[in-house]
N, C-alpha and C positions, 0 to 999 in steps of 0.2 A: 543591751537588755540583758538578763542574766539568763541562761538555761542549763538544764540538767542532760549532759550528756554521754556519750560512751565511744570507743574505739570499735564498732561490733567485733568479735570473734576474739577481742584482747581481755585476756582476765587483768581486772585490778584496775579497769580503765576508766570506771566514771569519776566524773567532773563536773566542777562546775563553770559553765564556759559565759563570755562575752559575746554577746553578738550585734550586730546592727538591725535597728527597728526596722522591720519594714514599712514599704510604702504601698498606696493603696496604686498607685501608679504602674506596681509591678503587675497588677492583671490588666488584661489587653481589652480595648472597647469603652473606657472608664466603667468597668464592669467591679472594681476592686470593692471590699470590705476589710476595713481595718479591725479585728477583734482584741478586747483587750481580757487577759484570759484570766479567769475568778477559778476556778477549780481546776486540777485533773487528778483522776485515779488511776490506780495503778493495781496490774494482777499480773496470773501466770505467765502473761507474754511477757512483759518488761521483765519480770524476774530472770526469765530463759535469756533475754537478750541482755542484761547485768552479768550471768555468769557464762556469756562470753558461747553460748551454744549454736544462738544464729541473729540475723538480723544483717543490712545491709546499710549503708549510706548513701546520701543522694550524691549522684556524678556529680566529681570534682572535688569530694570532700571527705576526709577521712574520717570525719565523726558524725554519728546518728546521735538528734535531740529526741530523750526518750518521750513517751506517753502518747496514749488514742483514746482513752475519757476524756472529756473535757465539757466543759462548759464555758462562756465567752459572753461577754456585753458587745455590743456594737458601739465602737468610739467615731470611726465616719465612714463614709463610702462615697462611690464615684456617680460622678451624676448622670449615668445611665442605669443606675440601682436604684428600682421603684418598689422591688420585694423586701427592703428592710432599711429602718431607720436607725439613727443614733438612739443610742438607751434601749433597745432590743438584745433579748436575751438569746441566746443560740449555743447549738451543738451541732459541731461538725461530721460529717460521715468521715468514713477513715480510707476507703480506698477508692484512687481514682480511673475514671475512663480512658486512661492514655494507650489502650491498644484498639487495634483494628479491628476485631472482632464485633460481629451482629450484637452480639450482649455490651460490649462496651457503648456501642450504638445510640442502643437504646435505653441506656442509666442503668443494664445490671451487671455491672461493671466487678459483683459480687462471685457470679458464676462465667468471667471471663475462660476463653481457652487460650486464651494468651500464654507464653511459657515465663514470659515478665509482666510481671503485678505490682502494682505502687501502693503502699499503704503507711498513712502517719505514722512515723514512731516506731516502723516494724521494716519496713521494706523501700528501701531509695526516698523516700520522701521524709522530711523532719517530724518531728511530734510535737506536743504540743506541752510540754512540761518546760515552758519559757514564759514571757510576762506579754508578749504581741504575736498576733501571725497575721496575715493576710490569705482572704481567699475571694473567689465568686460566689453569688447569694445561692446558685445550684448547689453548694456543697452545703448548704449551712441550713439549719433545721429551727425554727423558731420557736420559743418556749414559751407557754403563757407564764406572767409573771407570777403566781399563785404555785408554779410546777418548780420556781428558779431553786429553792432550796434543797432539792432532793435531784435534779435534773441531770446530776454526773452520775447517775445510775441509767443514761438512757441508753449508753453504747451498749454496754452487756445487757439491759433489757432488749435491745434493737435484736443482739444472736437469739435471744427465744425466740421473739416476736416470728425470724425468721422461719424457725422448726417449727412453729404450728402452722402457720401459714400455710406452707410448702406442704406440710402434712395434710391439712385439708384439700388443698389443690389438687394434688394424688389422687387423694379417698373419692375426689368428684367420680372417678372411674364407677364405683361401686352406688352412683346414683343416689343412694340415701346413705348416710355415714352418720353416726350419732353416739356419739364418743361416752358414754358413761362414766367409767372408771379409769384412772390413769395412775403409775408409778414415776417417781422422781427418782433419780439414782443419784445420791449426793446431793449434802445440804452447806456448800459456798455459795458466792452470789451467784452463780449461774442456777445452781439448781433451786434456791429458794424464791428468786424472782420467777422459776417456771412452774415452779410450784402458786405462786400470786396469778401470773396469766390464767393457768389450768383454771382455776378457785374461781377467777372474774367472769371467767365461760360457764360455770355451774359446774362443774366437772368436777365427782368425787375424789379426792387427791389423796393419793399416799408417798409421803417420803422417806426413805429407805436410805440409813448412814448408821455406820458401824458405831459412832457413840451414842452410849446411852443418856436418856433423859433425866431429870432435864436440867437444861443449859440454855442459852443466849438462843441459839439456832431454832432450838425444838420449839422453844417459846413461841418465836415469832411463824413456826409453821404453825401451832396449834391456834394462834389468836388470826389465823385467817380460815379457820373451820376445817384445814387439813389435817391427815395421819401421820405423826410421825413415828416412825419404828426403828429400833436400833436392830442391827444384823447380831447383837452380844444377847437379845433378847429373844430374836427367832429369826430363823434364817428366810433369803430371800426367796427360795421355794415355799418354805410355809407358809410365808406371808403372800405368794401368789396364790396359792391353794385357797386359801382362807378369807383372803380380799378380794382373788380377783375374778374373771379372768380381766389383765387389763387391754383393752381397747388401746392405748398410749403409752408408753414410757419412754420417759426423757431421761437420758445417760450425762450425767455432767460429776463422773467422778476423777477421770485422769488415771482410772486403773482397766487400760483395755481387757483383762481375759473377763470383767463381769459384761462387756459387751454379750459374748458367747452365751453365757447364761442368761442374759437379757433374752436374746432371739430364743433360747428353750421355750422360756416363761410367757411370750408374748400371746393374747388371746389372738383368736381367729379373728382376720380381716383389720388387725391391730397393725400398729407404725411403732418401730423403734428411731427416736431421732437421738442420732450421736454430737455430742458435742469438746466432746475432749478433744486435747489435742496429746498426742502421746509418743513421743520422740525418744524412748529407752528399746530394747530390744529382750523384751518379756515373748515366753515361748507358755504356750500351756497346749494339754492336749481336748479332742472335743469331739462329741457325738456327731459326727459331721452329716451320717446320712442322713440322722434322726431330723436336726434342724432343715438339712433341704428340703426331706420328705415333707415337716410340716409347715414349712413357707411356701411349699407347691399348692400344696392341701390346702393349707390354713388360709391363701390369697394374702401373706404378710408382706410388710414393706420396711426395708432397712437403708436411713440414708444419715447423711450429715449435716450438718448445718454452722456455716463460719463465715464470718464477718458478716456483711448487710447493706442494702443500698437505701434509696431516701425512703424508699414506700415503707419498710420493714422501721426507722427513726421515727416516723409519723404516727404512724399504727403506736408504738411505744408509748408517744405524748398522749394519747385518746388511752390509753389501758393504764399510763401511770395518773393521769387524772381521774379515771374512776375509781384508781384505789385510794386516792386522797379524800373520796367521798367515801368510799366504802368501808374503809379502813384506817380513820382515821391517827394521824402520828404514825403509822407504821413502819411507813417507809422511810423514815428518820432515823427509825433503829438500827437502819442496814448501814447507816454511816457512823460504823466504830473507832475509825481514828483518823481523824485530820493531824495535819501537822502543817503548820504553819511556817509558809516562806519555803522559797527554790533554796534558801541560804539551808537551811535544815536537811541538805539533801540527805545526808550519813544517816542521820536518824530516819531516813524515809525506806531509804534501803534497806539499813539495816531490820527493820520492821518487816519487807516485803520477804526477805530472804531469811529472816528467822522464824522461829516458832509459831505458827497460825494459833494458835491458842486465843479464842475471844476474838480474832479479827475477822469480819465479813469485810466492810469493804473500806480499803486504807486511800485516803489520797490527800493532795495538798491543797493547801488553800494558798495561791497566788498572790490573789488581791483582794480588798474589801468587794461586798457585796455595796452598790450605791445605795448613799440616805433615803430614804423612802422621803 
């Protein structure tokens, strides 16, 4: 079978390779599930790996198959699998609990304290930009058939779900926490999905980005009854003064200096959720005393969200299903750039690493959906 792979940390190593098709017998206790991959999304993490910034292959291999945003269909199950049947649509979780920490043992490997972690398509596990993979049902989230056309969005949705769910858990300390207003910084896939999840919860939401409206991203924000704000029209500070205070700020820009501005502008009892991975060496001067004082006196919180566990994927299924009802046809508009077939891997990566104008979600259509 074909797969798109790199030799991690080696520039120019992207290639289409042949791999043996996996078997359900690879999973112990007859608990194997064979999945044919239908679609696989790519994002900034894949771009960083392609550009040789990070990534590690599985032990014993010199290459890493890319891809961690996957939708597949079950083709075969082991005799001890009762949770899934052939024909079921599934999305796999990404991180695996191979550590020995308490977090790994209770199914929350996304917050493991182990030094070594395992993530499909990222670190020590092959990814899903291939034709088939085998897993056990504990790692597979079943997708209702009415959601299948947009389910490739579930993995990035799970990151947002984790952030919001953790914010709620943290603020239980306040006994009553009813966030009314939120700001989302950035209007890429994570930012747009964050705005959606906040709107589904009835929170007044402002999405702040640089580009002036109108364009596709700003139109999508307005369609879910959020407010789009360009920093070319009004500064973040002025927007906070005019529309705040913000009880939640969800940062998804990839521009770390903005984090400290968000700390200054967060409302009392507010939560700042960080979702960007920043690997550069930017330095800024900040009003450290003021930020510290306001956080202490204002009972503010700042934390990061990365990866997700099964609970967050399952909440994502529920929220995406609600979105289909509340905002019909909206989710499909995020799927802007399909690339047909693994053979077109050069075009896939050219789009991924090239100018991002007009691109919201780029994905590879690896095999066709079954006929109805």
